[in-house]
Structures are given as C-alpha cells and as structure tokens.
VEXVO-156739 format. One line per field, with one value per residue (C-alpha): x, y, z. Coordinates in steps of 0.5 Angstrom, whole numbers. Example, Ala and Ser with C-alpha at 12.3 -4.5 7.8 and 13.67 -1.06 7.14 Angstrom:
<lumbas>
c1 <- c(25	27)
c2 <- c(-9	-2)
c3 <- c(16	14)
</lumbas>
This chain:
<lumbas>
c1 <- c(-60	-54	-49	-44	-37	-34	-30	-33	-32	-37	-34	-39	-38	-43	-42	-45	-52	-50	-50	-56	-53	-52	-59	-57	-52	-56	-60	-53	-50	-56	-57	-50	-49	-55	-52	-45	-41	-36	-37	-33	-36	-31	-34	-30	-28	-28	-21	-20	-17	-23	-18	-12	-17	-20	-13	-11	-18	-16	-11	-16	-22	-25	-30	-30	-37	-37	-43	-45	-45	-41	-36	-35	-35	-30	-25	-26	-25	-18	-16	-18	-16	-11	-12	-16	-22	-29	-33	-40	-44	-50	-52	-54	-51	-54	-50	-51	-50	-45	-50	-55	-50	-49	-57	-55	-60	-64	-66	-60	-64	-64	-57	-55	-58	-55	-48	-50	-51	-44	-45	-38	-37	-31	-31	-26	-23	-20	-13	-11	-5	-1	-3	-7	-7	-12	-18	-24	-30	-36	-34	-28	-31	-26	-29	-36	-38	-32	-34	-41	-39	-35	-40	-45	-41	-41	-48	-50	-58	-60	-59	-60	-61	-63	-56	-53	-57	-56	-48	-49	-53	-48	-42	-45	-45	-38	-34	-34	-29	-21	-17	-15	-11	-14	-10	-15	-11	-6	-11	-10	-15	-15	-21	-24	-28	-33	-33	-30	-32	-29	-34	-34	-41	-47	-50	-47	-50	-56	-60	-55	-55	-48	-46	-52	-48	-42	-41	-37	-33	-32	-25	-27	-27	-34	-32	-37	-34	-38	-35	-35	-42	-47	-50	-57	-55	-52	-58	-62	-58	-58	-65	-64	-59	-64	-64	-57	-53	-57	-54	-58	-54	-49	-42	-44	-40	-39	-33	-30	-22	-17	-12	-14	-9	-12	-8	-11	-8	-11	-13	-20	-24	-24	-28	-28	-34	-37	-30	-27	-20	-18	-19	-12	-11	-8	-6	-8	-7	-13	-13	-17	-15	-19	-23	-19	-24	-29	-36	-42	-48	-55	-56	-59	-54)
c2 <- c(-65	-62	-58	-53	-55	-48	-47	-41	-38	-33	-28	-26	-20	-21	-14	-11	-8	-6	-13	-15	-19	-25	-27	-29	-34	-40	-39	-38	-45	-49	-45	-45	-53	-54	-50	-52	-58	-55	-48	-45	-40	-35	-31	-26	-24	-17	-16	-20	-16	-17	-15	-20	-26	-24	-24	-31	-34	-32	-37	-42	-40	-38	-34	-30	-27	-21	-22	-15	-8	-3	-3	-11	-10	-5	-9	-16	-12	-9	-16	-19	-14	-16	-23	-28	-29	-26	-22	-24	-20	-22	-15	-15	-9	-2	1	-2	4	-1	-6	-1	1	-7	-9	-13	-9	-15	-20	-25	-31	-27	-25	-33	-35	-30	-32	-39	-38	-34	-29	-25	-18	-14	-7	-2	0	7	6	12	13	19	20	13	8	3	1	5	1	6	13	17	23	29	34	35	28	25	29	27	19	21	24	18	13	16	16	9	10	12	7	7	13	17	16	19	25	26	26	31	36	36	36	42	46	44	44	50	48	49	52	46	45	40	37	33	29	35	41	45	48	52	54	54	47	44	37	33	26	21	16	10	8	13	13	15	15	11	16	21	20	24	21	19	18	14	7	2	0	6	7	14	17	22	28	32	38	43	50	53	56	59	54	56	54	47	45	47	43	37	34	35	30	25	26	28	35	40	45	50	49	55	52	45	42	35	32	26	24	18	21	26	30	33	38	42	47	44	37	34	28	23	16	11	7	9	7	13	14	19	26	29	28	33	30	24	21	17	14	8	1	-1	-8	-10	-14	-19	-19	-24	-20	-21	-24	-18	-13)
c3 <- c(-39	-44	-40	-42	-42	-42	-36	-32	-26	-22	-18	-13	-8	-2	0	-7	-6	1	3	0	-6	-1	-2	-9	-7	-6	-13	-17	-14	-16	-23	-25	-24	-28	-34	-34	-32	-27	-25	-20	-15	-12	-6	-5	3	6	5	-2	-8	-13	-19	-17	-16	-23	-26	-22	-25	-32	-33	-32	-34	-41	-38	-31	-29	-25	-20	-17	-19	-23	-17	-18	-25	-25	-21	-25	-31	-28	-27	-34	-39	-44	-43	-47	-42	-43	-38	-36	-32	-27	-25	-17	-15	-13	-19	-26	-31	-35	-36	-39	-45	-47	-46	-40	-35	-34	-28	-26	-29	-36	-35	-33	-40	-44	-41	-43	-50	-50	-55	-55	-57	-57	-53	-52	-45	-43	-40	-35	-32	-28	-21	-21	-26	-29	-34	-34	-37	-37	-34	-31	-28	-25	-21	-19	-21	-17	-11	-12	-12	-6	-2	-4	-2	5	6	9	9	1	-5	-12	-16	-10	-7	-13	-13	-6	-8	-14	-10	-4	-9	-12	-6	-4	-10	-14	-20	-22	-27	-32	-38	-43	-48	-53	-59	-59	-58	-52	-48	-42	-37	-31	-31	-26	-29	-34	-35	-40	-43	-46	-44	-44	-36	-30	-23	-24	-29	-31	-39	-39	-46	-51	-57	-54	-57	-53	-59	-64	-61	-58	-52	-51	-47	-43	-40	-36	-34	-27	-26	-21	-16	-18	-25	-23	-19	-25	-30	-25	-27	-34	-35	-35	-42	-43	-45	-49	-54	-49	-43	-43	-41	-42	-48	-51	-56	-58	-58	-57	-52	-47	-42	-36	-31	-26	-21	-15	-13	-15	-13	-19	-20	-25	-26	-19	-15	-12	-14	-10	-8	-9	-16	-21	-27	-31	-38	-42	-48	-52	-52	-58	-57	-52	-48	-50	-46	-47	-49	-52	-59	-62	-58)
</lumbas>
C-alpha cells in the first residue's frame, strides 16, 4: 500500500471532550501509520502548552493536526499562525463550531481521509491585541457570550450544546451590560451593549448561528452587536439564534469591518474560540489578517 510522504504531526489532547477523546488514541496510531510513512503523534500532558508545542512542531512538519475540539484547534492555530505549516483537524472535542464553517464536521475517519488528500485552503484569522493578545479562528465574544463561556466551563456535568445553553441562560441572569465605545474602521459608536461578538466563522456555542453570512476568507470581521435589554427579551431571543439574528430583533444588529476597537467602562468576560481570555478585560483592538493560515479541507468546500 502506498503511504503518504507528507511530514505530519498529530497533536492529541487527551483532555478534550471531558477526557473522552482518549478512546481515539489507539485507532489514530494504527490508522495514521497505515496512511503516512512517518507520522508523529504528540499526546500533550496536563500542564503542557499546546500552542508552544504546535509552534515547535511547525519547524519540522508540513502539517500539524489538531486532535480535539475548538479549544485545541484554537491553541494549535496560535502556535502555527504565520508559519508555512498547514492545519489539519480531527474534531473529537465537545465543542466543534470552527469545523462547521469549513465542512469538517464529520467523523474522525472521514477527516483523516480528507487530511490524507491534502487539499489546502487559505483562510483569514482575526488578530486581537490590548489587555490580551492572540489569534482568533472562529469567534471572539465580549460580554454576554464571554460570561456564557465562563459559566459553561465551570459546569462539570453537562456537555455539548446543552452546556452552552446553560451558560447562556446563567449569563443572562448575571450580566446586564456595560457602556462601550466601538470604533469600526474609524467610525465611532457609543452605547450600552450586552454583547459584541467578532466573527470569522458562523457558529458559536454549539447551535448558535451568530454570523450566517460570515466568510472565513473574505478579509472581513462580521460583527454581532446586542444592546442592553430586559431579561425577558434576552431569554426570548436566545433560542431564536439557532437560525441567526433577525431584523425583527430589537436591539440586535450586524455589521462588517476590517478593524475594531472595543473599550468598555467596566471589565467584561471575553472568550476566543470557546477559550476564556479573562473576566476583567476593558480594551481590545481587532483586525483581519487575510489568508494567513492554510487549512486542509474537503475537496468541494
């Protein structure tokens, strides 16, 4: 059997999907050696920095594969962004929003076949700087969805979409919004906002379609902005986001930009690709880095 000579490293996060991803290790070891001449499987330890590991591997491999959920993908991307190394994905985590946008929400076996075929697509990333810095592949949420992510990560019993629904409902009861100055491509807006989400991809929190028109390679940030509103209104809107924001939702608006400056008068919780960045963030600058990362995708995507 002909085996692929591509230099490939699989970064496997055994803690993904609340430690349930470990069941795939034996299968991956066998299947990868059947397809590639010399694959490496790097199983990350509990205290190992995934981004640093991915960056080190980018010096020696043509493809680095993130084996996990959105959090693992986020960390691997933050290690290889700006290098010549391509990203592959085996979605075996509890949160798999990023892969939906790329048509990679498939079984691990199907995704391994896609990686073997090796079709690359250059995509944009959102760079953020300020109180924290890094790269965003899917969504960066300030305010309500930041708090929703914060509360979801502190629940040890639920999983999947239900976990994020729980987080969103608890956040709605807890966070009432803050005064924000937004500067979009030089245009300034001041108002009280419950949530501002910068989107590269379409989905967040499992089933929330926050940016239906987002294109991961169009050089733009899609913005979802929600002004402060009564609790009953928030709870009524939450389930409707399965189908995306609507023009009939009062206080909800969408926009696109290339540069964004966010400044709030009090600290807020922020997440990036489902990873918590902190709960005391007041100032961030975001901009698009066009086609900075190559991702292995299905042929027809």
